[in-house]
C-alpha positions in Angstrom: 0.0 0.0 0.0 1.3 3.4 -1.0 1.5 5.8 2.0 -0.5 9.0 1.3 1.5 12.2 1.5 0.4 14.3 4.5 -0.6 17.3 2.3 -2.5 15.2 -0.3 -6.3 15.7 -0.6 -7.5 12.3 -1.7 -10.7 13.5 -3.5 -8.6 15.9 -5.7 -6.2 13.1 -6.5 -9.0 10.8 -7.5 -10.8 13.5 -9.6 -7.6 14.1 -11.6 -7.2 10.4 -12.0 -10.5 10.3 -13.8 -9.8 13.5 -15.7 -6.5 12.1 -17.1 -8.4 9.1 -18.4 -11.3 11.1 -19.9 -9.1 13.2 -22.1 -7.5 10.2 -23.8 -10.6 9.0 -25.7 -13.9 10.4 -26.9 -16.4 8.8 -24.6 -16.4 6.3 -21.6 -18.9 4.2 -19.8 -18.9 4.5 -16.0 -17.8 0.9 -15.6 -14.9 1.4 -18.0 -13.8 4.5 -15.9 -14.0 2.4 -12.8 -11.8 -0.3 -14.3 -9.2 2.1 -15.6 -9.1 4.3 -12.5 -9.4 1.4 -10.0 -12.0 3.5 -8.1 -15.4 2.3 -6.9 -18.5 3.1 -8.9 -20.0 5.4 -6.4 -16.8 7.6 -6.3 -16.5 7.7 -10.0 -20.2 8.6 -10.5 -20.0 11.4 -7.9 -16.9 12.8 -9.5 -18.5 12.7 -13.0 -21.6 14.5 -11.7 -19.5 17.2 -10.0 -17.3 17.7 -13.1 -20.5 17.8 -15.2 -21.9 20.6 -13.0 -18.7 22.5 -13.4 -18.9 22.2 -17.2 -15.8 20.0 -17.6 -17.7 16.8 -18.5 -20.8 16.1 -20.6 -22.9 13.1 -21.1 -24.3 11.6 -24.3 -28.0 11.4 -23.5 -28.6 8.5 -25.8 -25.6 6.3 -25.0 -25.2 7.6 -21.5 -21.4 7.9 -22.1 -19.3 10.6 -20.5 -16.7 12.8 -22.2 -14.4 15.7 -21.4 -15.5 19.1 -22.8 -13.4 21.7 -24.5 -13.2 23.6 -21.1 -10.0 21.6 -20.5 -8.6 22.8 -23.8 -9.5 26.4 -22.8 -7.6 26.0 -19.6 -4.6 24.7 -21.5 -4.7 27.6 -23.9 -4.8 30.0 -20.9 -1.7 28.4 -19.4 0.2 28.7 -22.7 -0.9 32.3 -23.2 0.3 33.1 -19.7 3.7 31.6 -20.4 4.1 34.2 -23.1 5.4 32.0 -25.8 2.3 32.1 -28.0 2.0 35.9 -27.8 5.7 36.3 -28.6 5.9 33.6 -31.4 2.6 34.3 -33.2 3.7 37.5 -35.1 6.9 35.8 -36.2 4.8 32.8 -37.3 2.7 35.0 -39.5 5.9 36.5 -41.1 7.3 33.1 -41.6 4.1 31.7 -43.2 4.2 34.7 -45.6 7.8 34.2 -46.5 7.6 30.4 -46.9 4.1 30.4 -48.4 3.3 27.4 -46.3 1.7 26.5 -42.9 3.7 27.2 -39.8 3.2 25.3 -36.5 4.4 25.8 -32.9 4.8 22.7 -30.7 5.9 21.8 -27.3 6.8 18.5 -25.7 4.5 16.7 -23.3 6.1 13.5 -22.2 7.1 11.6 -25.3 4.4 13.5 -27.3 4.6 16.7 -29.3 1.6 18.9 -29.0 0.6 21.7 -31.4 -0.1 24.9 -29.4 -0.5 27.4 -32.2 -0.6 27.6 -36.0 -0.7 29.9 -39.0 -2.2 28.4 -42.1 -0.6 28.8 -45.5 -2.4 30.6 -48.3 -2.2 27.8 -50.8 -5.5 25.8 -51.3 -3.5 22.6 -50.8 -2.0 23.0 -47.4 -1.2 21.4 -44.1 -3.9 22.1 -41.5 -2.7 20.7 -38.2 -5.4 21.3 -35.5 -4.3 23.1 -32.3 -4.1 20.6 -29.5 -3.2 17.7 -31.8 -0.8 15.3 -30.4 1.8 12.9 -32.0 4.8 10.9 -31.0 7.6 13.5 -30.8 10.1 11.4 -32.7 7.7 11.5 -35.8 7.4 15.3 -35.9 9.8 18.1 -36.8 9.1 20.3 -33.8 8.9 17.2 -31.5 12.4 16.1 -32.7 14.0 19.5 -31.9 12.6 19.3 -28.4 14.0 15.8 -28.0 17.4 16.5 -29.6 18.5 19.2 -27.2 17.4 17.7 -23.9 19.9 15.8 -21.7 20.6 12.1 -22.5 19.4 11.2 -19.1 16.1 13.0 -19.5 15.6 11.5 -23.0 16.4 8.0 -21.8 13.7 8.3 -19.2 11.2 9.3 -21.9 12.1 6.4 -24.1 12.2 3.8 -21.3 9.7 1.0 -22.0 8.5 2.8 -25.2 7.5 0.6 -28.2 8.1 2.4 -31.4 5.2 1.8 -33.8 5.9 3.1 -37.3 3.0 5.0 -38.8 4.4 5.2 -42.4 7.0 3.3 -44.3 9.3 6.3 -43.7 9.0 6.3 -39.9 12.0 5.7 -37.8 11.6 2.2 -36.4 14.0 1.9 -33.4 15.3 4.0 -30.6 18.8 3.6 -32.0 17.7 5.1 -35.3 15.9 7.9 -33.6 19.0 8.7 -31.5 21.1 8.8 -34.6 18.7 11.2 -36.2 18.6 13.4 -33.1 22.4 13.6 -33.2 22.2 14.9 -36.8 19.7 17.5 -35.7 22.1 18.8 -33.0 24.8 19.1 -35.7 22.6 20.9 -38.2 20.4 23.0 -35.8 17.2 21.9 -37.5 15.0 18.8 -37.9 13.2 17.3 -40.8 10.0 15.2 -40.8 10.2 13.5 -44.2 6.8 11.9 -44.3 7.5 10.1 -41.1 4.3 11.2 -39.3 2.0 11.5 -42.3 2.5 10.3 -45.9 2.7 13.2 -48.3 3.7 15.8 -45.7 7.2 17.2 -45.1 8.2 19.7 -42.5 11.4 21.4 -41.3 11.7 22.7 -37.7 14.0 24.7 -35.5 14.3 24.9 -31.7 13.1 27.9 -29.6 15.1 28.5 -26.4 14.5 30.5 -23.3 16.7 32.9 -21.4 18.7 30.1 -19.9 19.3 28.3 -23.2 16.7 25.6 -22.6 14.7 24.4 -25.5 11.0 25.1 -24.7 9.3 24.7 -28.1 9.8 24.1 -31.7 8.6 26.0 -34.8 8.0 24.3 -38.1 7.1 24.9 -41.7 4.9 22.1 -43.1 3.8 21.5 -46.6 2.7 18.7 -49.0 5.8 16.8 -50.2 4.8 17.3 -53.8 5.5 21.0 -53.3 8.1 20.8 -50.5 10.8 19.1 -52.5 14.2 18.1 -51.1 16.0 20.9 -53.1 14.0 23.5 -51.1 15.0 22.1 -47.7 18.2 24.3 -47.3 16.2 27.6 -47.8 13.3 26.4 -45.7 15.7 25.4 -42.9 17.4 28.8 -43.1 14.2 30.8 -42.7 12.7 28.7 -40.0 15.9 28.9 -38.0 15.9 32.6 -38.4 12.4 32.8 -37.1 13.2 30.6 -34.1 16.2 32.8 -33.3 14.0 35.9 -33.3 11.4 34.3 -31.0 14.2 33.0 -28.7 15.7 36.5 -28.4 12.4 37.9 -27.3 11.9 35.1 -24.8 
């Protein structure tokens, strides 16, 4: 039995246990939440009703399934806005999208996942439209890779511990060893490429954004359909995305 910390409020810990499950899928039955959270039905049901009253959970009236609402997303957006990075980065993202003629995305690391926290869409009708809040394995995305590449080996090893790499395209890196080799190349070049590793037909080039202490806190990427983003254009795209990342880093 795990000893409870003297300051821990059990009901809050239980509520967040349920919340962290709710945000992983679209809808859940009460019994499914009980099984996953290892909490009794009465506790789970009371937590759900409380969260529903507060607007953080809704229930499908026909199926009687529970789901998290966008209020959680709004909270996350507020946190990111208060960190200052979106406000600082967004004007530079607009300039970069205009210069590149393609979509620009801003992403952070959350565990082993990369999460899109802001975007500026390209003007071309055929473009990459990555939803804000979307989450992908960091080692399959450009801005995820730059976050991974510049962290300590010890921290990265902790993230990759017990991870099973599941390729999503035929160009995905398939082993931790291959990913580590790629991250070493990123450190040497200063930018990362996603060569259709996360989505077939999509290429992106990304650069790291650092804070006042030199720590990488986010990545910025240019993403475009591979039929238009050809390999000969990579050097120029890398140059302008690195320039944008440098400007954002200076302001941070």
